[in-house]
N, C-alpha and C positions, 0 to 999 in steps of 0.2 A: 636567564637573561635572553632577551629576544635576539635572534640571529642578526649580526651586523650592527648591533647597537652598543655604544659605549655608555653604559648606564650611569657610571660615575667616573670622573677622572680618577685614575689610580692614586694620584697624590692626595685625593680627598680622604683616603682611608688608610694612610700609612701612619700607624700608631707612633712611630719613632719621631715624627715631625712635631715641632713645637705646637702647632695648631691642631694636632690630632690626638692630643692627650685627653681622651674621653673614654667613656665606657665602651670597651671592645665589643661586648655583646650587642649593644645598641647600634654601633657602626655596622656590624654585620647584618643586623636586621634591616637597617636602612637600605643598604645596597640591594638586598634581596627583595624588599618591598617595592622598590622602584621598578625592578624587573617584572614583578607581578602586576603592577599597575599598567605597564605597557602591554603585557600579555592579555590582561582583561579587557583592554580597549580595542582589540582586534576587530576591525569592521568587515573584513572579507568573510570571516566566519559568520558574523551576524546576518549579513545579506544573504549568504548562501543558505543558512538555516531557514530564513523567512521565505525565500523563493521556492524552497523545496516543498512548501505546503500548498501554495497556489499563487497565481499571478493575475487573478481577476482584478479589474475588468478587462485586462489586455487579452487579445486573441493571438497566441503565439503562432498559429498556423499561417497567419498572414504576414509574419515577420515582425520583429520588435525593434524600435528605435531606442537607443539608450543615450541619455544625457546625464553625465555625472559631473558634479562640480563641488569644489571646496577642498579643504585639506585632506579629507578622506576619500577623494574622488577615485584615485587609482585602486585602493583597497576595495572600495565598494563595487567598482566596475569589474574587478577580478572575481568577486563573489557572484556577480550576475552572470558573467561568462561561464563560470564553472557549472552553473545550472542550465542556462539557456543555450549555450554553445552556438551552433549554426543558425539558430532561430533569431539571433541578433544580426540584423542586416545592415546596420550602420549606426553612426552616432559620434559623440564627442566626449572627451574627458578633459575638463578644464581644471587645472591645478595651479597653485601659486608658483611663481617662477623659481622659488627656492627648492621646490620638490625635485629631488634627484632620482629620476626614474628612466631607465632605458628598456623597460619591459615591453614586450609585444602584447598588444591588447586587441589582436584580431582585427575586426572591421572598425574599431574605434580609433579615431584620431585624437592624439594628445596635444592640447594647446595650453599655453601658459599665460596666466594673468598676473596682476600685481597684488601684493598683500603686505601690510594691512591697509595701505592707501592705494586705491585703484588708479590706474593710469591707462595710457593708450593700448597697452597689451590687454588690459581687462576689456576694453571696447572690442578689440579683435576677437577675444574669446567669446564675448557676448554675440557677436555677429554669427559665429559658428553655431552657438547654442540655438539662436533664433532660426537659423537655416534648417537645422535638424528638427526643431519643434514643428516647423511648418511641414516638413516632409512626413512627419508622423501621421498627418491626416490621410495619407495614402497607404498606411500600413495597418498592422494589427494593434498599434497603440504605442504610447510613449512610456518608457520606464525612466522616471526621473529619480536619480540618486543624489541626495542633497546632504551636504555636511557643512559644518561651520567653516568660515573663511570664504564661503561662496559669495557673500555680499560684496567683498572687494575684488575677488578673483574675476568675477563676471559682472560687467557694468555697461549699461547703455543709457546715457542721460536723456531725460525728457527734453525736448526742444523748448526754448532756445539755449538750454544749458550746454556748456562745454565740459570736457573732462577736467579742465583746469578748475572750473567751478566746483566740481565734485571732489577733486583733490583737497581743495582748501576747506570745504565743508567737512570732510571726513577728519582732517587734521584737528579742526576745532572741536569736533564732537569727541574724538578719542582723548583729547587732553582736558575735557570739561568736567569729568567725573560722572557723566551720565551713565545710566545702566545700559546694558546691551539692548534691552527692550526699547528704551527711549531712543537710542541711537538708530535702531532699525525702523522705528516709527518715522523718523525723518528720511532715512535712506529710501524707504518704499515710495515716498511721495516726490522723489526727484528722478525716478528710474522707470524705464520702459519694460523692465524684466522682473522686477521684484513685486511683492505684495499681491500675488495671484496673476500677475500680468503675463507670465510664461504660459499659464493654463489658457489665458485668453488668446494668446498667439497660436497655440496648438489646437484650440477648439475647432471642430467637434471631435477631435481624436480622443480615444480612451486613454486615460492616464493613471498609472500607479506611481505614487510618490513615496519613496522610502527615505526617511530622514534619520540622520545621526545627530542627536541633540547636543549642542554645546551651550545651551542657555538654561538658567535656573527656571524650573517649572515645566520645561520640555514642551512649551507651546509651539506647535508646528509653524504658526505664522511668524514666529520670531527666529526660527532657525534659518540662517542665511537669508533672512528677510522673506521667507515663505514664498518662493516663486510659483508654486502650484497650489497655494492655500488661500482661502478667503481671508481678506484683511479687514479686521474690525476697526482699525484706526483711520483717522481722517487727516486732511490737509490742516485743519485747525489744530488737531493734536500735535502735528509736527511743529507748527508755529509755537505752540505752548511749551514744547520741549526746549526749543532754542531760547525762548524768553526766560524760562525757569533757570537756565544755566548762564544767563547774561551774555549770550553770543548772537542773538538775533540781529543786532546792529553791527556785528563783525563779519557775518557770512557774506559771500558775494552778492551783489545786487540782483543778479539773475535768479539766485535761489529765492530771495525775498519775493521777486516778481512772480515766479512760478507758484509758490505757496499761496500768495494772495489771490492769484487768478483761480487757483484750485478752490479756495474757500468761496469765491464768487460763483463757482460752477462753470467757469470758462474753460477749465481743463477737467476731463473726466476723472472721477475718483477711481481708486483701486477697486476691483470687484469685491463685493461684500458677501458675507454668509447668506445663503439662499439664492444667489445668482445662478441662473440656469446653466452657465458655462461649467459649473461644477457637478452637473448631473452624472457625467461619465468619469468623474475623478475620485480616486480613493487615496488618501494620504495616511501614512502610519509612521510612528517613531519605532525604529528597529534597534536602536542602541542609545543608551542614555547614561548619564553620570551615575545614577543609582545602581545600575548593573555592575559598575566597577566597584562601588562601595560595598555591595553585597559580597562580591568575590573577595575583597580584602578583609571584610569582617570574618568570613569563614577561615581565611588563612590565619588571622591573628588568634582566633579562638583555638585553632589546632595547636598553636604555639604556647598556649597557656594564659593568654591575656583575657582579662575581663573587658569586654568591648561595649562601648556606647557609640552606636551609629546615630549621629545627631540629626543631620539634614543633608540633602543633596542640592540645596538651593540657597546657600549662604551668599549674602551680598553685603555691600558696604565698603567703606574705606579700608584698605588692606591693613594699615597700621592700627586702626581701631579693632578690627577683627582679631589681630594678633594679640592685643591686650586682653581681650575677652578669653581667648584660648589659654593664655598664661594663667589667668585666675583659676581656670578649671584644673590645670595641672597642679597648682599650689594647694587647692582644696583637697585634691586626691591625696597628696602627700601628708597634709596636716590633719585631715578629719576622715579620710576614706570616702568622701563624697565626690562624685556619684559612686565610685568604686575605689577600693584601696589598690595599691600596686600588687602585681603587675596589671596595669590598666592601659587601655588604648582608646583614644577618641578618633573617630573616623568622620570626616566632613567633606562635602563636595559643593561645588558651585562656582561662582566667579566674583571675586572682589574687584575693586577698582581703585585707581590712584588719581587723585587730583594733583597734577604736576605743578609744583611751585619752584622746584630747583632745576638744575641743568643736567641731572644725571640720566642714566639710561634704564633705570627700573630693574626688573618688571614687578608686576603685582604680587606674585608668589614670593619673590625674593624680599620685597619690602615687608611682607607679612611676617616672614620668619625672623627678620632682623628686629622688627618691633616687638615680636613675641619674646625673643631672647633678652632684649633690654628690660622689658617689664618683669620677666621671671627673675632675672638676676637682681633687679632693684629690691624685690621683696624677699628673695630666698638665697641670694649669694651664688657662688660658683658651683652650681649643680652639674654633675656629670651623668646623672641617672635619669634625666629627662631630655627628650629630643622632640623636635618638630620637623616634619617633612611637608613641603608644599610644592606640588609639581603639576604642570599643565600636560594633559594627556596627548597634546599634539606635538610636544617636544619643544615648543617655542613660547617663552614667557615674555610677553611684551615685545620690545624691539631688540631683544638680546638673542644670543646663540645658546642660551641655557633653557632647560625645561622648568627650572625652579631652583630651590635650594633647601638646605637643612641646617639646623644649628642646635647647639647645647647652650644653656645659660652661661656655662663656664667659658664659652668662646669669647664673651664680651671682655672678661678680665684678661684673657690671653692676648686679645687684640690690642687692648690698651697698653699691655706690657711691651708691645712691638711698636708703640707710638701711633697707633690708629685711633681715630675718634669716631666711634660708631654712631653717636648722636648726630654728628655733622653729616655723615653719609646719609643718614635717614632724612635729615632736613633737606638735603640736596636731591632727594629721590634717586640716590646713586647706590642702592643696595647691591647691584650687580658688581660694581668695582670692589666694594667691601668684601663680598663673599668670595670673589675671585682671589683677593689677596690672602684670605684665610683658608682657602681650599674647601669651601663649603657649597660650591655650585653643584647642581645636578645637570649633567649634560647627556642627552640621549640622541640628539639629532632629530629631524622630523620623523614622526612615528607612522605617518599614514593614517592617523586617527584624529579625532577632535571631540572629546566628550567632556570638555571643561576641566576644571582643576580638581585635584584630589589632595586633601590635607590629612595627614596622620600624625597624631601626637602619642608618643610612647612615654609612660611613666613606669619606671622599673626599679628594682633593687639590685644594683650592680655589685 
């Protein structure tokens, strides 16, 4: 268990409780696996290992400016300071306001923005980031440490947009069911700092951008909206995203005006691949979801499981993905396909929820509830099958949980207590349901953000 982390509420694993009458072996596996997921997501170590090799194109003899932003900003900055030490002459660490850190980061100032919806704090954080990016022109270069959550934590709207316009736009996007790639396509075209525009601000400074990926596919231009990366998307692409999710006519008028002016060429596009401003820029992904999956795969094999590592880029509606995973569990039990028990399926990525109810989510919790409902429908009250779905940043949607876990048998027990799991699912209120049955996974913010990890265990208890 990571130091200072409450990996599971203790009430979640007390076998004596009504809702905890499940396979003791799998309950113990779940608690330990959550700890391993947090451990494998450590960004301080990843940055430290990468910088110990080289820091080209930056010249450390002239001093390095560090800009670190996102949910992993503190951890990544610490990794950089461990290697560069006094060669870091200044910079800023921009984190979500919920990040609880009092650590000293040497010459780096810690500022707080908002997440998941940007606000005035995000603008103030952006002002600091821009200030230090400009200062990098007079140094040996800019080390940009970028992690998921940076899109909201740091924001500077294109004129004449206001932060209120950006708030409303983000709310609509996050509730629309759009993928993170689609959401960031829009975000990049209403911002002065995203989609390579931070590199434009710092030009001609030398830039090394190290990215911790929280997006399926690990495309650098999608991580925190790629502030130092060339952007292949356009204003027209942004408009098409809004139209495809039927929110183009609902976003603020200023947003429509800016996007339309961009299509007409009245507002400069984000810098594209091949632009000369990137001649002194090197961007790399130093941590990704697949790294965590590889680690968990090794752990499970050592415990005797037959492991299928399926993908690190699962997408789609959480409830639908849950149904697919349930079918795989039942196939394993019935036919031994793809493997007979003890079998473990390892999946990563980011599902989404099209919100229709008034619940508080989040995506991982909805996935495990949908999975349990479908598995019990076909196979009854199984105690030897479990699903874990957890976000490596420790925050699932708008909740204080990292995710959840369930057994199919939890559905029957919940109904015996007067709970209606189907109604909770219809209301997108999996959080309240899992809280009532002690199936939440709570870690607190982890200082990382490498997307979600899903582990399904099929055993013989």
